[in-house]
N, C-alpha and C positions, 0 to 999 in steps of 0.2 A: 413554571418555566420553559421557555423554548428550547425544543431538542433540535439539534443539528445532526445532518446525516451521521457523520464520525461519532459523535456522542450517543447516537443509538447503538452503533456496532459496539461500542466500549461497553454499554450496559449489558449487551449480549454476550459478550465476551466474559464479562465479571460472573453473570450468572451461571454460564457454562463451567468456568472455572469453580465456582463455590459448588456446584452440583456433583463434579467429579470429585472434588476432596471430600465432599459429605460422603460420597461412597466409599471412598477408599484414600484415606490421607497420602499414602505413598505413591499414588498412582500420578504420573506427569501429564500436564496439561500445555498445549504448546498452540501457536497461532503460525498459519501460511502467511507471510507478507506478500502480497500479488505483485505482479510486475509494475504495476503503477507507481509503487514506491520508488523505483528505479527511474521509470520514463516521465512522470508527471511532476514536474517542479512544485505545482500547486498541491497535488495530493500530498506529496513529500513533507512539505511545509506544516501540514494538518496532522503528519503523525507526531505522536510522542512516544517514543520507543521506551522511554524510562517511566513512562506513567504504564504502559503494557504490561512492563515487567512486574509489575505489581500484582498481576492476576495472569501470568502466564509463567510456566518452569523455563521455556524456551521459546523463540520464534525461528520460525523456517523461511529465511529470505530468499526469494526465487531469485537463482542464480542460473545462468546459462553458458556455457562452454561453446556451444555451437548454432544455436538458432536465435541469438539475441539480435543479430544485425538484421535479418527480415523481419523480427517482429518490431525493432525500433522503427524501422524504415515503414511498416506498415502502421505503427503509432503515428509518426510524424505526418503522413498521408491522409490519414481520417481525422485527426486534428487539423491539418491544414485545409482540409475541406469543408471544417465547420467553425471551432471557437476561433479560430487565427486564420481566417480564409485571406485577409488581406497579407498576411506575413509572407514572403516567400520562403519558401522550403529550406533552402540552405539556412537562412536567417531561423528559422524554426528550429532546425537542429542544434545551433549554434545555442539559442534561446534556453532549450531544454538542457542540453551537457554542461552550462554554466554552472548551475545549480546543482 
């Protein structure tokens, strides 16, 4: 069976969870959900937090109160320079924030 990028990550997360719980059942295992989950609508669409909850005790979602704007602007610029190079940056920002 072909494994995609995110499926491989899920397998690693499950292995880590199983090892932690085998060592100490009451230990907590959690995952950091990186900023692409908030910035990238394609990446976000691939995430199934309900599935992740089967082998995590908590999710630490990246939230920013002071640096989100510059990170988002940088993300828009880099995506606009590559995958969506023909889309004006203003439209790119709208596209990403709609999802």
